[in-house]
Residue frames as qw, qx, qy, qz and C-alpha x, y, z in Angstrom:
[[0.084, -0.342, -0.934, -0.066, 30.23, -28.39, 22.32],
 [0.284, -0.440, -0.265, -0.810, 26.79, -26.82, 22.15],
 [0.177, -0.033, 0.701, -0.690, 24.87, -26.31, 25.38],
 [0.149, -0.302, -0.860, -0.383, 21.84, -27.16, 23.33],
 [0.138, 0.418, 0.518, -0.733, 19.49, -24.60, 24.81],
 [0.318, 0.699, 0.603, 0.215, 16.36, -23.57, 22.96],
 [0.262, 0.455, 0.137, 0.840, 16.37, -20.12, 21.40],
 [0.416, -0.775, -0.212, -0.426, 13.81, -18.85, 24.01],
 [0.780, -0.533, -0.101, 0.311, 16.19, -19.99, 26.81],
 [0.615, 0.094, 0.066, 0.780, 19.00, -18.18, 25.07],
 [0.012, -0.690, -0.200, -0.695, 17.01, -14.96, 24.85],
 [0.637, -0.735, -0.190, -0.132, 16.12, -15.25, 28.58],
 [0.778, -0.286, -0.044, 0.557, 19.79, -15.88, 29.41],
 [0.412, 0.383, 0.125, 0.817, 20.84, -12.81, 27.38],
 [0.270, -0.759, -0.193, -0.560, 18.28, -10.59, 29.12],
 [0.771, -0.606, -0.167, 0.104, 19.16, -11.93, 32.55],
 [0.707, -0.061, -0.022, 0.705, 22.90, -11.14, 31.98],
 [0.168, 0.512, 0.144, 0.830, 22.03, -7.58, 30.89],
 [0.497, -0.748, -0.242, -0.367, 19.70, -7.06, 33.85],
 [0.788, -0.481, -0.123, 0.364, 22.46, -8.06, 36.24],
 [0.563, 0.130, 0.084, 0.812, 24.85, -5.72, 34.48],
 [0.010, -0.231, -0.102, -0.968, 22.47, -2.77, 34.37],
 [0.010, 0.377, 0.788, -0.487, 19.82, -2.14, 37.02],
 [0.288, 0.368, 0.013, -0.884, 17.99, 0.33, 34.76],
 [0.303, 0.054, -0.792, -0.527, 16.78, -2.42, 32.54],
 [0.523, 0.120, 0.572, -0.620, 13.04, -3.27, 33.06],
 [0.017, -0.073, -0.898, -0.433, 10.76, -5.68, 31.31],
 [0.471, 0.256, 0.365, -0.761, 7.10, -4.94, 30.55],
 [0.404, 0.135, -0.687, -0.589, 4.55, -6.97, 28.65],
 [0.827, -0.150, -0.012, -0.542, 1.70, -9.47, 28.83],
 [0.984, -0.162, 0.026, -0.071, 2.58, -12.63, 30.75],
 [0.498, 0.657, -0.461, 0.330, 6.29, -11.86, 30.87],
 [0.303, -0.632, 0.538, -0.469, 6.40, -12.51, 34.64],
 [0.651, -0.245, 0.669, -0.261, 5.33, -15.70, 36.35],
 [0.887, 0.384, 0.225, -0.121, 4.52, -17.39, 32.98],
 [0.544, -0.403, 0.486, 0.553, 7.82, -16.26, 31.49],
 [0.220, 0.479, -0.394, -0.753, 6.45, -14.98, 28.23],
 [0.839, 0.293, 0.095, -0.449, 4.37, -16.63, 25.56],
 [0.822, 0.435, -0.365, 0.046, 7.44, -18.39, 24.14],
 [0.859, -0.416, -0.113, 0.277, 9.39, -18.60, 27.38],
 [0.574, 0.509, -0.098, 0.634, 11.84, -15.86, 26.42],
 [0.136, -0.668, 0.309, -0.664, 11.52, -14.11, 29.85],
 [0.844, -0.298, -0.446, -0.021, 11.45, -17.29, 31.98],
 [0.740, -0.357, -0.354, 0.448, 12.58, -17.03, 35.53],
 [0.306, 0.428, -0.053, 0.849, 13.36, -13.25, 35.24],
 [0.414, -0.678, -0.066, -0.604, 10.62, -12.12, 37.62],
 [0.870, -0.422, -0.223, 0.120, 11.73, -14.61, 40.23],
 [0.722, 0.019, -0.131, 0.679, 15.28, -13.35, 39.97],
 [0.234, 0.222, 0.020, 0.946, 14.71, -9.61, 39.64],
 [0.058, 0.385, 0.597, -0.701, 11.30, -9.03, 41.19],
 [0.288, 0.660, 0.680, 0.139, 8.00, -7.75, 39.96],
 [0.006, 0.887, 0.073, -0.456, 9.09, -4.17, 39.86],
 [0.096, -0.574, 0.582, 0.568, 11.66, -4.89, 37.18],
 [0.059, -0.053, -0.910, -0.408, 9.70, -7.66, 35.39],
 [0.362, 0.228, 0.401, -0.810, 6.06, -6.42, 35.16],
 [0.180, 0.390, 0.870, 0.241, 3.03, -8.25, 33.82],
 [0.128, 0.140, -0.106, -0.976, 0.91, -5.77, 31.89],
 [0.581, 0.456, 0.523, -0.425, -2.89, -5.68, 31.08],
 [0.525, 0.356, 0.641, 0.433, -3.98, -6.36, 27.54],
 [0.175, 0.959, 0.152, -0.165, -3.39, -2.76, 26.42],
 [0.755, 0.138, 0.145, 0.624, -0.40, -2.63, 24.07],
 [0.195, 0.786, 0.093, 0.580, -0.82, 1.10, 23.52],
 [0.504, -0.841, 0.032, -0.195, -0.65, 1.79, 27.34],
 [0.789, -0.510, 0.222, 0.263, 2.39, -0.30, 28.21],
 [0.666, 0.354, 0.177, 0.632, 4.35, 0.61, 25.07],
 [0.002, 0.859, 0.062, 0.508, 3.73, 4.26, 26.04],
 [0.671, -0.732, 0.115, -0.003, 4.89, 3.46, 29.55],
 [0.848, -0.059, 0.187, 0.492, 8.06, 2.05, 28.05],
 [0.398, 0.676, 0.118, 0.608, 8.59, 5.34, 26.12],
 [0.335, -0.882, 0.020, -0.330, 8.16, 7.31, 29.30],
 [0.818, -0.522, 0.166, 0.174, 10.57, 5.17, 31.19],
 [0.758, 0.243, 0.147, 0.587, 13.20, 5.43, 28.50],
 [0.126, 0.798, 0.036, 0.589, 12.82, 9.25, 28.57],
 [0.548, -0.794, 0.099, -0.244, 13.18, 9.07, 32.36],
 [0.045, -0.736, 0.667, -0.112, 16.50, 7.15, 32.24],
 [0.756, -0.133, 0.628, -0.129, 15.52, 3.53, 32.34],
 [0.169, 0.383, -0.769, -0.483, 16.23, 1.05, 29.62],
 [0.713, 0.101, 0.466, -0.513, 12.91, -0.80, 29.05],
 [0.018, 0.034, -0.919, -0.393, 12.28, -3.94, 27.12],
 [0.585, 0.212, 0.279, -0.731, 8.66, -3.88, 25.99],
 [0.182, -0.007, 0.948, 0.263, 7.37, -7.21, 24.75],
 [0.650, 0.273, -0.029, -0.709, 4.49, -7.25, 22.23],
 [0.770, -0.062, 0.628, -0.092, 3.60, -10.93, 21.96],
 [0.658, 0.340, 0.581, 0.338, 3.21, -11.13, 18.22],
 [0.213, -0.156, 0.274, 0.925, 4.37, -8.64, 15.52],
 [0.069, -0.507, -0.708, -0.487, 0.80, -8.69, 14.17],
 [0.308, -0.757, -0.536, 0.212, -0.35, -6.83, 17.28],
 [0.383, -0.110, 0.004, 0.917, 1.79, -3.78, 16.42],
 [0.067, -0.536, -0.430, -0.724, -1.33, -2.01, 15.05],
 [0.492, -0.718, -0.492, 0.000, -2.63, -1.77, 18.63],
 [0.480, -0.762, -0.040, 0.433, 0.33, 0.48, 19.70],
 [0.647, 0.383, 0.244, 0.612, 1.81, 1.79, 16.47],
 [0.053, -0.949, -0.086, -0.299, 1.20, 5.45, 17.56],
 [0.566, -0.789, 0.226, 0.086, 3.62, 4.98, 20.37],
 [0.805, -0.087, 0.371, 0.454, 6.18, 3.17, 18.23],
 [0.550, 0.397, 0.338, 0.652, 6.44, 5.34, 15.15],
 [0.013, 0.848, 0.168, 0.502, 5.44, 8.70, 16.53],
 [0.539, -0.815, 0.174, -0.118, 7.08, 8.53, 20.03],
 [0.865, -0.290, 0.309, 0.268, 9.70, 5.77, 20.22],
 [0.726, 0.301, 0.310, 0.534, 11.16, 6.46, 16.81],
 [0.291, 0.765, 0.209, 0.535, 10.83, 10.28, 16.60],
 [0.437, -0.891, -0.105, 0.062, 11.49, 11.78, 19.99],
 [0.670, -0.376, 0.198, 0.609, 15.27, 11.63, 19.68],
 [0.407, 0.350, 0.404, 0.741, 15.04, 13.51, 16.36],
 [0.106, -0.820, -0.393, -0.403, 12.50, 15.96, 17.50],
 [0.531, -0.823, -0.041, 0.197, 14.46, 16.82, 20.56],
 [0.327, 0.861, -0.375, 0.102, 17.61, 17.51, 18.46],
 [0.731, 0.225, -0.590, 0.259, 19.28, 14.48, 20.01],
 [0.102, -0.493, 0.523, -0.687, 18.98, 15.76, 23.56],
 [0.762, -0.174, 0.415, -0.466, 16.48, 13.05, 24.56],
 [0.164, 0.304, -0.915, -0.207, 17.66, 9.49, 23.99],
 [0.823, -0.033, -0.016, -0.567, 15.44, 6.45, 23.62],
 [0.115, 0.375, -0.919, 0.035, 17.35, 3.35, 24.84],
 [0.715, 0.056, 0.420, -0.557, 14.27, 1.07, 24.43],
 [0.039, 0.132, -0.929, -0.344, 13.93, -2.43, 22.92],
 [0.745, 0.150, 0.079, -0.645, 10.56, -3.37, 21.43],
 [0.108, -0.247, 0.958, 0.102, 10.76, -7.15, 21.49],
 [0.737, 0.256, 0.119, -0.614, 8.23, -9.10, 19.44],
 [0.473, -0.088, 0.852, 0.207, 7.78, -12.42, 17.49],
 [0.557, 0.491, -0.210, -0.636, 7.07, -12.77, 13.81],
 [0.128, 0.298, -0.917, -0.232, 6.93, -15.61, 11.42],
 [0.756, -0.011, -0.292, -0.586, 4.69, -18.62, 10.71],
 [0.077, -0.190, 0.951, -0.233, 3.90, -21.69, 12.76],
 [0.205, -0.331, -0.877, -0.282, 0.42, -22.52, 11.44],
 [0.084, -0.448, -0.604, 0.654, -1.37, -19.82, 13.43],
 [0.280, 0.742, 0.590, 0.152, -3.28, -18.17, 10.54],
 [0.376, 0.683, 0.182, 0.599, -3.36, -14.64, 9.17],
 [0.253, -0.892, -0.003, -0.376, -3.53, -12.60, 12.35],
 [0.692, -0.650, 0.309, 0.059, -0.60, -14.39, 14.10],
 [0.871, 0.107, 0.346, 0.333, 1.81, -15.09, 11.32],
 [0.412, 0.891, 0.018, 0.191, 3.22, -11.86, 9.94],
 [0.723, -0.039, -0.145, 0.674, 6.90, -10.90, 9.99],
 [0.005, -0.959, -0.269, -0.086, 6.47, -7.22, 9.35],
 [0.582, -0.457, 0.104, 0.664, 10.15, -6.30, 9.55],
 [0.342, 0.382, 0.414, 0.752, 9.65, -4.46, 6.31],
 [0.207, -0.850, -0.388, -0.291, 7.05, -2.27, 7.94],
 [0.565, -0.744, -0.049, 0.353, 9.33, -1.41, 10.93],
 [0.593, -0.139, 0.286, 0.740, 12.21, -0.73, 8.55],
 [0.202, 0.623, 0.421, 0.627, 10.10, 1.67, 6.48],
 [0.353, -0.907, -0.210, -0.094, 9.45, 3.77, 9.61],
 [0.480, 0.555, -0.360, 0.576, 12.70, 5.91, 10.16],
 [0.276, -0.696, 0.356, -0.560, 14.34, 6.24, 13.59],
 [0.817, -0.377, 0.376, -0.223, 14.54, 2.64, 14.76],
 [0.091, 0.454, -0.868, -0.179, 17.01, -0.18, 14.35],
 [0.890, 0.049, -0.004, -0.454, 15.47, -3.48, 13.24],
 [0.106, -0.482, 0.869, -0.029, 17.06, -6.72, 14.36],
 [0.891, 0.134, -0.114, -0.419, 16.16, -10.13, 12.93],
 [0.270, -0.487, 0.830, -0.030, 18.30, -12.90, 14.49],
 [0.847, 0.226, -0.278, -0.394, 18.31, -16.19, 12.67],
 [0.720, 0.159, -0.638, 0.222, 20.77, -18.35, 14.69],
 [0.683, -0.618, -0.370, 0.120, 21.15, -19.12, 18.35],
 [0.563, -0.130, -0.093, 0.811, 24.51, -17.21, 18.57],
 [0.072, 0.357, 0.219, 0.905, 22.84, -14.11, 17.10],
 [0.465, -0.685, -0.475, -0.299, 19.81, -14.24, 19.37],
 [0.635, -0.606, -0.238, 0.415, 22.06, -13.66, 22.40],
 [0.489, -0.122, 0.096, 0.859, 24.62, -11.32, 20.92],
 [0.006, 0.482, 0.378, 0.790, 22.10, -9.02, 19.20],
 [0.472, -0.757, -0.438, -0.114, 20.02, -8.78, 22.34],
 [0.619, -0.471, -0.122, 0.616, 23.09, -7.69, 24.31],
 [0.301, 0.096, 0.225, 0.922, 23.94, -5.02, 21.68],
 [0.159, -0.617, -0.488, -0.596, 20.38, -3.78, 21.62],
 [0.541, -0.762, -0.354, 0.044, 20.22, -3.34, 25.36],
 [0.595, -0.382, -0.038, 0.706, 23.62, -1.56, 25.63],
 [0.292, 0.344, 0.351, 0.820, 22.86, 1.01, 22.93],
 [0.028, 0.315, 0.290, -0.903, 21.14, 4.44, 23.14],
 [0.346, 0.116, -0.416, -0.833, 18.75, 4.02, 20.25],
 [0.750, 0.072, 0.348, -0.558, 15.36, 2.43, 19.90],
 [0.078, 0.292, -0.905, -0.299, 15.56, -1.15, 18.63],
 [0.845, 0.052, 0.064, -0.528, 12.89, -3.47, 17.32],
 [0.110, -0.382, 0.918, -0.002, 14.02, -7.04, 18.06],
 [0.779, 0.148, -0.104, -0.600, 12.07, -9.68, 16.09],
 [0.415, -0.231, 0.879, -0.041, 12.24, -13.25, 17.10],
 [0.512, 0.101, -0.629, -0.576, 10.87, -15.99, 14.84],
 [0.778, -0.248, 0.215, -0.536, 8.08, -18.08, 16.35],
 [0.956, 0.151, -0.229, -0.101, 9.24, -21.26, 14.80],
 [0.569, 0.442, -0.543, 0.431, 12.73, -20.95, 16.38],
 [0.370, -0.650, 0.325, -0.579, 11.79, -20.20, 19.97],
 [0.873, -0.309, 0.310, -0.216, 11.50, -23.95, 20.99],
 [0.818, 0.504, -0.256, 0.110, 14.18, -25.05, 18.59],
 [0.771, -0.537, 0.153, 0.306, 17.40, -26.42, 20.13],
 [0.008, 0.863, -0.381, -0.331, 20.70, -24.84, 19.28],
 [0.426, -0.317, 0.796, 0.289, 22.29, -28.08, 18.23],
 [0.594, 0.485, 0.641, 0.036, 19.75, -28.47, 15.42],
 [0.266, 0.913, -0.034, -0.309, 20.94, -25.29, 13.64],
 [0.839, 0.375, 0.105, 0.380, 23.28, -25.39, 10.65],
 [0.349, 0.571, -0.090, 0.737, 24.64, -21.93, 11.41],
 [0.131, -0.564, 0.285, -0.764, 25.49, -20.26, 14.74],
 [0.789, -0.372, -0.462, -0.161, 24.69, -23.24, 16.95],
 [0.630, -0.115, -0.476, 0.603, 27.55, -22.56, 19.48],
 [0.236, -0.841, -0.137, -0.467, 26.38, -20.11, 22.24],
 [0.413, 0.219, -0.596, 0.653, 28.96, -19.17, 24.87],
 [0.445, -0.614, -0.618, 0.208, 27.70, -18.90, 28.47],
 [0.337, -0.409, -0.156, 0.833, 29.51, -15.61, 28.99],
 [0.277, 0.848, 0.226, -0.390, 28.31, -12.20, 27.72],
 [0.395, -0.083, 0.506, 0.763, 29.23, -11.19, 24.22],
 [0.363, 0.654, 0.177, -0.640, 27.80, -8.86, 21.60],
 [0.524, 0.327, 0.625, 0.478, 27.03, -9.17, 17.92],
 [0.070, -0.292, 0.052, 0.953, 27.22, -5.78, 16.14],
 [0.431, 0.659, 0.558, -0.263, 24.04, -4.40, 14.89],
 [0.384, 0.850, -0.142, -0.332, 24.32, -3.56, 11.15],
 [0.016, 0.580, -0.781, -0.232, 26.76, -6.32, 10.20],
 [0.898, 0.189, -0.165, -0.362, 25.71, -9.22, 7.95],
 [0.506, -0.438, 0.742, 0.045, 27.25, -12.69, 8.17],
 [0.548, 0.374, -0.636, -0.394, 28.19, -15.10, 5.41],
 [0.779, -0.253, 0.439, -0.369, 26.50, -18.26, 6.63],
 [0.842, 0.095, 0.484, 0.216, 27.77, -20.40, 3.74],
 [0.031, -0.634, 0.438, 0.637, 30.35, -19.60, 1.09],
 [0.704, 0.385, 0.584, 0.123, 29.70, -20.33, -2.60],
 [0.293, -0.301, 0.436, 0.796, 30.64, -19.24, -6.09],
 [0.169, 0.352, 0.783, 0.484, 27.59, -19.50, -8.29],
 [0.237, -0.674, -0.413, -0.564, 24.88, -17.29, -6.73],
 [0.078, 0.132, -0.510, 0.846, 24.41, -15.00, -3.77],
 [0.405, -0.581, -0.651, -0.273, 21.30, -15.80, -1.71],
 [0.040, 0.273, -0.380, 0.883, 20.48, -13.07, 0.70],
 [0.541, -0.496, -0.609, -0.299, 18.01, -13.80, 3.50],
 [0.099, -0.415, 0.490, -0.760, 17.24, -13.32, 7.22],
 [0.661, -0.245, 0.345, -0.620, 15.56, -14.86, 10.26],
 [0.773, -0.061, 0.611, -0.160, 14.28, -18.45, 9.93],
 [0.780, 0.610, 0.007, -0.139, 14.86, -18.38, 6.20],
 [0.021, 0.726, -0.687, -0.016, 18.60, -18.62, 6.86],
 [0.519, -0.199, 0.824, -0.107, 18.14, -22.27, 7.92],
 [0.739, 0.517, 0.374, -0.218, 15.74, -22.91, 5.06],
 [0.476, 0.827, -0.271, -0.130, 18.25, -21.51, 2.64],
 [0.159, -0.600, 0.784, -0.004, 21.16, -23.44, 4.01],
 [0.675, 0.056, 0.724, -0.129, 19.19, -26.64, 3.70],
 [0.684, 0.700, 0.144, -0.145, 18.38, -25.69, 0.02],
 [0.169, 0.824, -0.533, -0.086, 22.06, -24.90, -0.58],
 [0.469, -0.319, 0.823, -0.014, 23.13, -28.40, 0.68],
 [0.733, 0.372, 0.562, -0.089, 20.67, -29.99, -1.82],
 [0.516, 0.847, -0.048, -0.119, 21.78, -27.74, -4.68],
 [0.135, -0.731, 0.654, 0.140, 25.48, -28.46, -4.08],
 [0.613, -0.053, 0.785, 0.071, 24.86, -32.10, -4.98],
 [0.605, 0.684, 0.407, 0.018, 23.55, -30.75, -8.28],
 [0.591, 0.070, 0.161, 0.787, 26.78, -28.74, -8.84],
 [0.031, -0.827, -0.168, -0.535, 25.13, -25.36, -7.99],
 [0.548, -0.159, -0.446, 0.690, 27.28, -23.63, -5.32],
 [0.186, -0.840, -0.327, -0.392, 25.17, -21.10, -3.40],
 [0.303, 0.119, -0.481, 0.814, 26.63, -18.48, -1.06],
 [0.356, -0.715, -0.587, -0.129, 24.17, -17.67, 1.76],
 [0.205, 0.295, -0.256, 0.897, 24.28, -14.22, 3.35],
 [0.342, -0.637, -0.654, 0.224, 22.41, -13.67, 6.70],
 [0.057, 0.743, 0.092, 0.661, 21.43, -9.98, 6.97],
 [0.412, -0.222, -0.627, 0.623, 21.07, -10.33, 10.79],
 [0.017, 0.576, 0.386, -0.721, 19.66, -6.77, 10.89],
 [0.400, 0.676, 0.544, 0.296, 17.45, -4.93, 8.46],
 [0.073, 0.904, -0.032, 0.419, 18.22, -1.44, 9.85],
 [0.233, 0.736, -0.391, -0.501, 21.05, -0.69, 9.45],
 [0.936, 0.314, 0.153, -0.041, 21.46, -2.88, 6.37],
 [0.482, -0.538, 0.545, 0.426, 24.95, -4.18, 5.67],
 [0.749, 0.634, 0.077, -0.175, 24.73, -3.76, 1.81],
 [0.110, 0.782, -0.604, -0.106, 28.48, -3.76, 1.54],
 [0.427, -0.263, 0.864, -0.049, 28.76, -7.40, 2.46],
 [0.696, 0.476, 0.499, -0.200, 25.93, -8.29, 0.17],
 [0.476, 0.839, -0.153, -0.214, 27.39, -6.32, -2.71],
 [0.090, -0.662, 0.735, 0.116, 30.84, -7.88, -2.17],
 [0.582, 0.036, 0.810, -0.054, 29.29, -11.35, -2.56],
 [0.640, 0.658, 0.364, -0.160, 27.27, -10.38, -5.64],
 [0.215, 0.851, -0.404, -0.256, 30.30, -8.78, -7.23],
 [0.239, -0.403, 0.873, 0.133, 31.89, -12.22, -7.22],
 [0.454, 0.244, 0.855, -0.052, 28.84, -14.45, -8.12],
 [0.124, 0.091, -0.382, -0.911, 27.07, -11.84, -10.35],
 [0.437, -0.359, -0.690, -0.452, 23.76, -13.38, -9.35],
 [0.149, -0.119, 0.538, -0.821, 21.43, -12.35, -6.56],
 [0.477, -0.441, -0.676, -0.348, 18.39, -14.08, -5.09],
 [0.177, -0.277, 0.498, -0.803, 16.64, -12.56, -2.02],
 [0.468, -0.332, -0.807, -0.138, 14.57, -14.83, 0.10],
 [0.116, -0.163, 0.394, -0.897, 12.19, -13.25, 2.57],
 [0.069, -0.389, -0.908, 0.137, 9.25, -14.67, 4.55],
 [0.118, 0.531, 0.298, -0.784, 7.72, -11.21, 4.72],
 [0.568, 0.704, 0.365, -0.221, 5.46, -9.81, 1.97],
 [0.707, 0.190, 0.364, 0.576, 7.15, -9.57, -1.45],
 [0.262, 0.744, 0.280, 0.547, 6.01, -6.19, -2.54],
 [0.103, -0.857, 0.061, -0.501, 7.41, -2.89, -1.12],
 [0.795, -0.603, 0.049, -0.035, 9.64, -4.74, 1.34],
 [0.513, -0.650, 0.489, 0.273, 13.14, -5.97, 2.22],
 [0.760, 0.137, 0.542, 0.331, 13.57, -8.03, -0.92],
 [0.435, 0.819, 0.259, 0.270, 13.10, -5.13, -3.20],
 [0.198, -0.961, 0.191, 0.016, 15.29, -2.91, -1.13],
 [0.697, -0.409, 0.495, 0.319, 18.19, -5.32, -1.23],
 [0.665, 0.408, 0.478, 0.403, 18.01, -5.65, -5.01],
 [0.216, 0.946, 0.123, 0.210, 17.80, -1.88, -5.50],
 [0.347, -0.876, 0.313, 0.119, 20.76, -1.08, -3.24],
 [0.726, -0.184, 0.540, 0.385, 22.96, -3.78, -4.73],
 [0.570, 0.601, 0.401, 0.392, 22.21, -2.48, -8.30],
 [0.010, 0.993, 0.022, 0.114, 22.69, 1.06, -7.26],
 [0.534, -0.727, 0.386, 0.193, 26.03, 0.20, -5.67],
 [0.640, -0.162, 0.639, 0.395, 27.47, -2.15, -8.27],
 [0.288, 0.450, -0.388, -0.751, 25.73, -0.88, -11.49],
 [0.850, 0.243, 0.169, -0.436, 23.57, -2.81, -13.80],
 [0.647, 0.552, -0.514, -0.109, 26.43, -4.32, -15.79],
 [0.008, -0.446, 0.826, -0.343, 27.91, -6.06, -12.71],
 [0.506, 0.012, 0.747, -0.430, 24.76, -8.12, -11.96],
 [0.146, 0.070, -0.836, -0.525, 23.67, -10.76, -14.48],
 [0.448, -0.407, -0.722, -0.335, 20.60, -11.96, -12.67],
 [0.195, -0.153, 0.565, -0.787, 18.34, -10.94, -9.80],
 [0.509, -0.344, -0.692, -0.378, 15.38, -12.70, -8.28],
 [0.320, -0.308, 0.492, -0.749, 13.11, -12.55, -5.27],
 [0.528, -0.225, -0.801, -0.168, 11.22, -15.28, -3.39],
 [0.043, -0.043, 0.613, -0.787, 8.82, -14.51, -0.64],
 [0.255, 0.481, 0.748, -0.380, 5.22, -14.29, 0.47],
 [0.184, 0.291, 0.574, 0.743, 3.25, -13.39, -2.69],
 [0.151, -0.123, 0.092, -0.977, 1.24, -10.73, -0.94],
 [0.618, -0.364, -0.543, -0.437, -1.47, -12.81, 0.55],
 [0.545, -0.557, 0.390, -0.491, -2.58, -13.22, 4.13],
 [0.092, 0.337, -0.935, 0.067, -1.04, -16.44, 5.60],
 [0.705, -0.205, -0.499, -0.461, -3.51, -19.35, 5.35],
 [0.677, -0.490, 0.361, -0.414, -4.56, -21.19, 8.50],
 [0.996, 0.043, 0.083, -0.012, -3.85, -24.67, 7.09],
 [0.507, -0.634, 0.465, 0.354, -0.24, -25.64, 7.53],
 [0.656, 0.214, 0.589, 0.420, -0.10, -27.20, 4.03],
 [0.330, 0.844, 0.307, 0.290, -1.34, -23.98, 2.43],
 [0.327, -0.911, 0.180, 0.176, 1.02, -21.92, 4.68],
 [0.621, -0.334, 0.560, 0.435, 3.96, -23.98, 3.34],
 [0.562, 0.523, 0.534, 0.353, 2.68, -23.50, -0.23],
 [0.219, 0.935, 0.159, 0.228, 2.94, -19.65, -0.09],
 [0.367, -0.888, 0.267, 0.074, 6.02, -19.16, 2.04],
 [0.467, 0.626, -0.623, 0.024, 9.68, -19.83, 1.23],
 [0.872, -0.354, 0.323, -0.104, 10.73, -23.28, 2.25],
 [0.420, -0.474, 0.662, 0.401, 13.86, -25.25, 1.45],
 [0.557, 0.296, 0.730, 0.264, 12.22, -26.98, -1.53],
 [0.331, 0.891, 0.308, 0.038, 10.78, -23.78, -3.09],
 [0.191, -0.880, 0.309, 0.305, 14.01, -21.92, -2.44],
 [0.530, -0.229, 0.715, 0.394, 15.90, -24.63, -4.26],
 [0.503, 0.570, 0.617, 0.204, 13.51, -24.40, -7.18],
 [0.129, 0.977, 0.058, -0.161, 13.93, -20.61, -7.40],
 [0.340, -0.663, 0.547, 0.381, 17.68, -21.18, -7.64],
 [0.571, 0.098, 0.754, 0.310, 17.23, -23.86, -10.26],
 [0.405, 0.812, 0.420, 0.001, 15.10, -21.50, -12.37],
 [0.031, 0.947, -0.218, -0.235, 17.73, -18.82, -12.31],
 [0.451, -0.418, 0.705, 0.355, 20.48, -21.40, -13.15],
 [0.564, 0.389, 0.696, 0.215, 18.43, -22.69, -16.14],
 [0.313, 0.920, 0.236, -0.012, 17.90, -19.14, -17.42],
 [0.252, -0.836, 0.308, 0.377, 21.51, -18.11, -17.21]]
């Protein structure tokens, strides 16, 4: 039976378990203390562990991200929360020139066990608070990029991120933070005890025979809803949840495509120069052009996300538009 926690409660539970296990873990960010984070994903942690381990920071992302880098170099295991992925521009220097590169530039002698936790995705908050940007993080070498899309993965991937020695960007989806576990089609059961989900291992969220739909984050649920509709039309879609962008489990994806021979990548991030193109390229490189009969991509058509919710829904992948993308591919086959 599902405990029916919200995803933000699940993340807070995961962090609390890890902080009990390892006293080197500290949390830094704006409003992470008494308020418990903008989405409640650090709720109650300051009361439990004190304000030295859960610290509210001033509105200076560059400063407290740099503090996190320094703490990681000094032997701590910081979680640095940047409220929205859109704000990464305010501290990008510390992320891609320090957090990502110091382990390489030190020849591996200096580790960076640091988690940059942020929220991406769209909830009607307009262009400056609605970007996913996992494609941007993935393009910058040196960091793992984690994109949970189910309650089970929110907890297990956070545990894995905090026990490793590498820098990890952990991207929640804004629309899922208040969503209850029982409402999910995939990964709704979340054990109370500690567990891990391996970083770099995709999951088949739904088996199918006609087409492989590869997606991530909140688009997993949208894709599963679309797949249910399409099944009644005799189109059987296999849905693969990437779970993590870096490392990318292209073997699981390619194994599915080798059976279905058709690939659609659904991504809420920008369409050009991002995850969708990377998945297609890697699959074709691995399987060869003769093994794949059709490829397609469905994502944000390279426009800033509109403020109006109706316009937001018009430019982003939703269950209806995903189903239509599959129908177009089926009609052309």
